[in-house]
N, C-alpha and C positions, 0 to 999 in steps of 0.2 A: 504493500500500500504506500502511496506517496505520502510524505510527511505533510500534514495539513497546516501546521503552525508556521508563521513567517520566521525566517531564521534571524539570528542575532550574532553580534561579534562575540568571540570567545572572551570571557571576562578577565582572563589572566594575561592577555596581550598588553604590552606597554601602550598607554594612551599618549596622544591621540592615534587611534588605529589607522585613520585615513593617511596620516603622514609618516608613521613609523613602521607600518607593516606592509610587506610585499610578499605575497604567497610564493611566487615562483623564484627559485634560487638562481637559476642560470638565465642571464639576460640574453634573449634571442636577438634583440635589436636595441639600438640606442636612438635618442631623439634626432641625432644628425643623419640617421639612415633614411634613404628614399622610401617613403611609405608604400610606393607601388612596386618596389622591387624586393624580392625575397633576399634576406641576408644569407651568407654562407652557413651560419649557425641554424637558421630556420630550415634551410634545405637539408642540413645534416639530420635534424630532428624529424623532419617530415619523412625522410628516408627510413629512419629507425621505425617509425610507425608503419610505413609501407611494408617493411620486412616482416612485420608481425601479422600482416593480413592473412597469409596462408594458414597459420596455426589457429587463428580465430575462426576462419572459415571452416576448418576441419572440425573444430568443437561444435560449431553451429549445425553443420550437416548431420551430426550424430545426436542432436537434441531430440529425445523421444517425445517431448511435450509439445513440439511445434509441428502441425500438419505440413507436409510438403517441405520439410526442413532443407533437403539438398538444394532445391530450386531457390528457396529464400536465402540460403547461405551464399549461393552464387550472386544473388542480387545484392546482398550485404557487401561482398567483396568488391563488386563493380562500383557500387554507389560510394563506398568509403574511399576506395582508391581514386575515384574521379574527384572527390572533394579534396583529397590531399594533393593531387596533381594541380588542381585549380589554385590552391593556396600557394603552390610554388610559382605559378604564373602571376597571381595577384594576391599578395598576402592580406589584402583587406577584404577578400571574399569570405563568406561563411562566418562572419563575426570576428574576423582576424583584426590585427596581426596575430599569428599563432603563438601560443605558449603551451607548456605541457598540460595545463588544465583544459584549454580549448581542444587540443588534439585528442585527449581522453574523452571529453564530453561528446564530441562529434561521433566518435566510434560507438559510444553507448546509445546515443540518440538513434543512430541508424539501426543498431541491433534491436532496440526496443520497438521502433516503428514497425519492424518486420515481425514482431511477436516473440523475439528471443528475450526471455527474462533472466535466465541464469544458465548460460551454456557450459559453465564449469561445475554444475551441481553434482554430477556423478563422481567426478574426480575428487571434489571436496568431501563428499560423504565417505568415499573409500579412504582418503587420507586421514580424516578425523577418526575413523574406526581404528585404523592402524596406529595412529599416535596415542589414542586413549589406552590401547593395550600396552603401550610402553611407558605410560605416565608414572606408575608407581616405581618402576625401576629407576627412572631418571630422578625422581624425588629422593629415593633411598641413597643413590650415589651422592646427591648434593648434601643430604643430611649427615652423611658419614664424614664430611670435611669439617673438622673442628675449628680450624682457624677462620675467623670472620672474614678477613681480607681475601683469603684463597677461595672461600665459599662464594663470596659475591663475584669474584672474577669468573668462577666456574659458571655461575648463573648468567652473567653477561655473555660469556662465550656460547652458552646454550641459546640465548636470544639470537645471536648472530648466526649460529648454525641452523636454527629453525627457519631463519629468514631466507635461506637459500631456496626453500620451496616456493617458487614464484613463477607462475605460468604466464606472466605478462612479459617476461624476458624471453625473446625467441631462442637464444642459445640454451637457456635453462629448460625451456619447454621441451627442447629436443633431447637433452640429457635425460630429463625426467621420463620421457616416453620410452627411452631405451631400457632403463633399468631401475627406475625409482631412485631413492636416495637413502643412505643410512645416516641416521641422526648422529650416532656416536662417531662415525668416521668423519662426518662434517665438523663436529666439535674439535676433533684432533687435527683436522686439515685446514683450519683457518690460516690465512696468511700471517706471517710472523709480525709481532709488534716491533717497533712502533707502527701503528696503523696510520692511514693518511690523515685522520684527525683522531688524536688519542689522548683523551683526558681521563683515562681509566684510573690512573694512580691518584689523581686529585679526588676523584669520586670515592675511591676506596678509603682514602684517609678521612673524608667527610662521613662516609658510611659508618666507620667505627666510632665516630664521635657524636653523631646526630641521628635522631629518629624523626621522621616526618609525621605530621598529624593525618594528612590526607593526600593521596597521590591520584592523579588522573593519567591513565595510560591509553593513548590512541593506538589501537591494535591494527594488525595488517592481515596476513594470510591465514587461511584455514590450515588444518593438519599440524605438522610438527611446529610450525611457527607459533601459533597461539597455544597449543597444548603442551609442547615440550620446551618451548622457549619462554613465552610470557607468563603462563600460569605458575610455573615454579618460582619465578621472580616475584609475582604478585603474592604468592603464598608466603614467601620469605618476609615481604613487607607486612603482611597480616600478622605473622608470628611476632614481629617487632612492635605491634600495636598500631600500625598505620591503617587507616581506612583506605580502600582501593576502589576506584571507579574505572571500569574498562569501557572505553568508548569505541563502539563498533559501527560500521556502515548501516545506514537505513535500508539500502537496496543493494542487490548483488552487483558486483563489478569484478571481473577476472576471478581469481580464486580467493579474494578477500573474504574473511569471515563476516557474516551479517549479524545484526543484533539478535534476531530470533534464533539463529544457529548457535550463537555464543551462549544464550540463556540455556538452550538444550544441552550443550556440551557440559556446562558447569553443573547442571542438575544431575547429569549422568555420572560425573566424577565425584560428587559429594556422597558421603555415606548417610545412613539413616538419621544420624544426629546433626546433619548439616555441616559436617566437617570435611575439609579438603586435606586428605592424607593426615588425619589427626590434628589439623590446625583449625581453630574456630573460624568459619567463613562468613559469620554474620556481618562482618564489616566489608564484604565484597559485593559491589553493586555493578550491574551492567547498564550502560546508558546508550541510547540511540544518538549517534553524533549528528544525524540529519544529512550525512554525506552519502553520495552515490557513485563516487569515483575512486580510483586507486591512489589519487593524490588528494590533498585537502586544502581548502582555503579557509583559514580560521576566522576570517572576518564574517563567516556565515555558517553558524552551527545551530543545532536545535535549541530552543529555549529550555527544554528539559535538562540537557547537558550543561548549559550555561548556569542554570540554577544549582545543579548538584556540584558543579566544579568551583563555584564562586569563592569558597574559602580554602581551596587546596593550596598546599605549600610545595608540591612537587608535580611537574608536568613531564610526562615521558611521551615522545613521539617516536614511533617505531616503523622501520621499513623504508626502502628506498624512495617510494612515492611520497610518503608523509613527512619523512625526517630529513631527506637529502634533496630530492628534486623540488619539493616544496618545504618551506619552514626551517631550512638549515640555519638561517640567520634571524629567525623570528625571535624578538626579545620579549621575555616574560617578566611579570612582576614577582615571580617566585623562582625557586631553583628549577632548572630544566635539564633534561637529557634528550639528545637526538641520537638515535642508534639505528644502524642499518648496514646492509652490505651493498657495495657498489656493483651493480649487475649489468650496466651498460658501459661499453667502452667510451661513449661520449661523456658520461658523468665522470669516469676515471680521469679522462683527459682534462676536464674542467677543474677537477680537484688537484690534479698533479699526482695522482696515485695509480695503483695497479687495478686491473679488472679483478673483481672479487676481494678487493681491499675492504677494510672495515672503517666505519665512522662511529666514534663514541665521543660526542660533544657534550660536555657538562658545564653549565653556567650557573653560578650562584646568583641569588637575587641581588 
């Protein structure tokens, strides 16, 4: 269902939001650029979205909920490709000039107009089931680490390893289709530190000295990402007395976990006493962020989330879309973490890092 309430700015952004906040991290163009001519960066990013069309088309063809799916999937590929090609010729077409939010929005619009609501549903359900069966083992391994600093580093590595499961990246969608991914191997195979942005040591030292009252975590993908990465971290916060709000998408987009899916996952993982692996989970809430894209513009969230998050003292944005391609430089009134893996060569190039490099950006209020 579409969110009916008008959206509002996220209350923890530094004010005034109009002048201090810009959602998209990478500038595709500058005021001096010719508005009628696509910039090299715009072309590079339009090409990135063009390269992902075949994998989206394939998912759409196999959507059992849509009558005549193969023909409609072909229509999607043609329509979205022609929009992207038009943006190359005239960056002001289709509501341009383009940025990562517009390019994602156009893709979702075309899919939804053709009746495709959730083309990744099957793979999300499979991955959620697989990750849930591994949840207790991951928790047990974390709990066995007695040193506070080492345990939080292990939890952070778990978030980054889980974040690899991303079917919005053409390369990863291909790897995933071949053989799935092992969560433990991913934890062990993260690129070596220091990462391209690496404030982990500063965060670890803060972690041992401070407990937050309330944290808001903007979550990303289904499967290992949410279940084996974010939930063990959220549980650790709960154990330390922090209330935790998990903010999830209102509507499906790629393999991102949605609000209803996340409620269901948590209900399945809790025991009869409402505990998450023996930790009281009464302080764990799920909020609908009001978002329907794999990236997020924080100047426009649901009023429910704004109300629940108003007095939080820690904001965590997770995943390449929400924490790197958008919001990397977003300034908050409270402590914040931006965490994710770099899964596009174009992002690695912008940051001056490696493909599959990691970002852990920690800012104190």
